[in-house]
N, C-alpha and C positions, 0 to 999 in steps of 0.2 A: 763156333757155337751158334746154332740157329734154332728157330722154333720156340717152344715153351721155355726151354732152358735159357735162351737168350733174354726172354721177357723177365724171368726171375732174376737173371744177372743184372739187367739194367735197373730193376727196382732196388737191388742191393747196392749197386754202384751209386744210384741216386741218393740213397740214404747217407752214404759216406761222402759223396762229392758235393752235395747240394750246398752245404755251408761254405765250402771252398769256392764253389762256382759263384754263389751269390755275393760273397765278400769281394772276389776279384772283379765282378761286374759293377758293384757299387763303387769300388775304388776307381774303376776305369771310366764310368759315366756319371758318377756323383748323384745318382738318384735311386732310391730303394724301390720305388714302384716300377720303374723301367727295368731294373735288374731282375725283380721277381717275374715280370711279364716275359722277358726274353729267356730267362732260365727255364720257365715252364714250357715255353715254345721249344727249347732245345731238347727237353726231356720227352715231349710228345714226338718230336722228330726221331729221337733215338728209339722210342717204342715202335715206330713204324719201320725204321730201316734196319735196326740191329737184328731183330728176329729173322730177317731175310738175308742180310749181308754178313751177319756175324758181328760180335763185339769188337771194336777196333783195338789195336795194341795199347793206345793211350786214351782211354775213355774220357778222362777229364779234359784233355786238350781238344778232343772232338766236340765235346759239349760246349767248351768255351768258344771255339771257332764258330760253331753254329749260332750260339747266343749272340756273339758279337755281330755277326752278319745281320741277324734279325734286328738288333738295336740300331745298326747303321741304316737299315731300310726304314725303320720307324722315324729316325731323325731326319732323313731325307724328305719324308712326307710332311713333317711338322717342323717348319723352320723356326717358329717362335719357341717351341719346346727345345729345339736344338740350341738356340741362342741362350736360353736360360741355363741349360746344362753346361754350356761352354763357360759361362760365368762361374758356376759352381765348381767346375773343374779347375779353373785358374786358382780359386781360393783353396781347393784341396791340394794343389801342387805346391802352394806356398807353405802349407802345413807339413809337407814332407814329400820326398820323391816317390814315384811309383816303383815298387820293387820289380826286379827283373823276373821273367818267367823261369820256372824250374828248367835247367838244361836237360833234364831227363824227359821233358815233355809233359810233366804234370803241372798242376796249377800252383801258383805261389800261395802260401798259407797266410791269408790276411784275415783270418777269422778273429784274431785278437782285436783288430779295429772294430769288427762287427759286434763283438761282445760289449765293448765300451760304448758304442753308439746305441745299442738296444737298451743298455742299462744307464743311460745318461740321466743325471739328477734332474734335468729339466722336464723329464717325463714323469707321469704319475706312477706310483709303485706297481699297481696292477698292470698298467700298460707296459712297463718294462718286462715283467714276467711273460705277458702274452706275446710281446714282440720277439723275445728270446726263443720261446717255444715255436713260433711261426718261422723265424728266419734261421736260427741255428739248429734247432731240433728237427725242422722240416715237417712239423705237424700241420695238417690242414686246418683251416679256420673252424670247421665243425669239431675236429679233434681237440683243438684248444678250448673251444666253448664247453665241451664235455668235461675237460679238466677243471674248469671254473664253475661248472654246474649252472651255466647261463645259456640262454637261447643263442643259436648261431648268429642271428641278426644283431644281437647285442654285442657279441664278440667282434663281428665284422666292423661295426661302428667304432669299437674301441681300438682296433688295429689301424683303421683308417685315420682315426684321430691322432694316434701316436706317430704315424708316418707324416701327417700334416704338420705336427709339431716339429719333427726333425727338419722338415723342409723349410718352414717359415722361420724357425729359430736358427737355421743354418748350423745345426749341430754338426761339428766336424767328424769326418770318418778317419779317425786317427787314434793311436795309442797315446794316452797322456804322458807328458814328460816326467822325468824323475821327481820334480817338485810337486806335480799333481797326483802322481800315482798313489801315494799313501791315502789320499782323500777319496780317490775314485774307485780303487780296487774293492773296498768293502761293499759298494753298491752292486758290483758284478757278482761277488760271492753270495750276497744276500738273495739275489735272484735265483741262483742255482740251488741254494739251501731251501728257498720257498718251494721250488718245483719238487725237490726231493720230499719235503715234509708233506706236501699236498698228496703226493703219490703214496707215501708210507702210511699216512693217517687213513686214507681211503682204501688201503690194501690194493692200490693200483701199481702192480709190479712194473708195468711197462713205463709208467711215468717216473718212478724211482730210478729205474735202470737208465732212462734217458738223462736224468740229472747226473748220474754217475758218469755216463759217457761224456757229457759236456764238461764235467769237472776234470776228467782225464785230459781232455783237449786243452783246457785252460792251464792245467798244471804243466803239460808239455810245452805250451807256449810261454809260460812264465816259470821256468824251473827253479829260479833263485828266490822266489817269493814264498816264505815259509807259511803264509796264510793259505795259499792255494794247496800246499801239501797238507796243512791241518784240516782244511775243509774236505779234501778227498779222503783222508784217513777217517774222518768222522762218518762220512757217507758209507764207506766200505765196511767199517766195523759194525755199523748199524744194519746195512743191507745184507750182511753175511747171515743174519738170522731170519731173513724173510721167508724161507721155505718152512720154517718151524713155527711161525707165528699164528697160523690158523688151524683150528680143529676141523675134523671132517665135516661138521655141520656149518662151517664158515665162521664160527665164533673166534674171537681173539684169545690166545693162550698167554697167560702170565709167564714170565721168564722161567720160574721154577717148574712150570708145567711143560715147557718145551723139550722136545727130543734133541739134545745137543749133537747127536750124531748127524742131524740134518743141517747143522750149521755149515756154512761154506768156509772150509779151512783155508782155501787159497785166498779168498778175500780177506780173511783175518790176518794171514801172514803178510799180505800186501799192505793192509792197513797198519800193521805194526811198523813196517819199514818206513812208511810215510809219516807216522807219528814221531818216530825217531828223527826223521828229516826235519819235521816242523819244529823240533826243539832247538835247532841250531840256526844262528844267524838272524839278524833283524830284530826289531822290537816286537814283543808279543802283541797279539790282537785277539778279537773275540773268538776266532776259531781255534787259536792256540789254547784259549781258556776252555773251550767247549770240547776239545779232543779228550780221549781217554787219558786218565791221569798217569797211567803207565803204558809205555808202548808194548808191554808184554801182556796186557790185560786181554783175556779172551772169554771170561765168564762173568759172573755176578754184575748185572747192570741195573741201574734204576733210571727212572725218567726224571728229568730236571729241566730248568730253563737256563739256557746259555745267555750271554749278554746280548744276543741278537733279539731276544724276546720271543723266540719260537721254541717249541719243545724239541728235545733231542735225547739221544741215549748217551749215558756216561758210565764209565766203569767206577766201581766203588771199592771193593775189598779184595775179593779173591783173584789172584793173578797166577798164571802159569810161570814156571821157572825154566 
């Protein structure tokens, strides 16, 4: 594949691979700034070479190799920076071994560590959301700024501040242990819920869909946590109605005014299954409480406040059988 098709392909691959690539680079070098810099360099190289030479059989491995070489070059030029990263790497290795690469040539999936780093309680709440959008969703700084309705310069300072906090506080790039997970997971879920509600309230379907995509990733990485299933169910059952929410003039339609034929039945069915999944195993949490009251609910909804303090959609009365 070459030419314009290759450019479109690399952009699609970048969207899917960026979180994987960035997480693997942070784990390898212990620095988020360096990881972002060399990941961007690798993508730029791909945009130059792939349209001419074609997309390689293992795009993720190609990007990782290119990014790693750029990082090594940078560290060779800056000995002090390399020494500091070496110290951070020793500390990271004490926290846990570096996972082996995928034998199939793909990147190891270390995004779970990145989720917990971006949503660390040492960071301000808005900084957690901004950093998650930047690092895991792959949004540019101007795109993140538009999501928050703030100037790009303000958002750039916020992201820099969050990265500085991670570096100076030596926030570890790791998944919390079993004793820490119950206290830390709600913070990650709240970030994703905030992203979704910001997109839904502003009728920003792209932002809401990105929250759903990240929630899917988190659920895949933590399949035994009922709260990840509960959050994803809540997002899917709410997002299933997005196509029917707006009138032709752009105004919001109340539930009774919506054309239910435009509801996404596939999302509703998936949400039902996840709601059932969230009912089993583990102690109930806020997203278990915020999920639809019946896993078979597909109609009559009202707006209410779940225990998270944000607005969400909940089923009330009429359920399909």
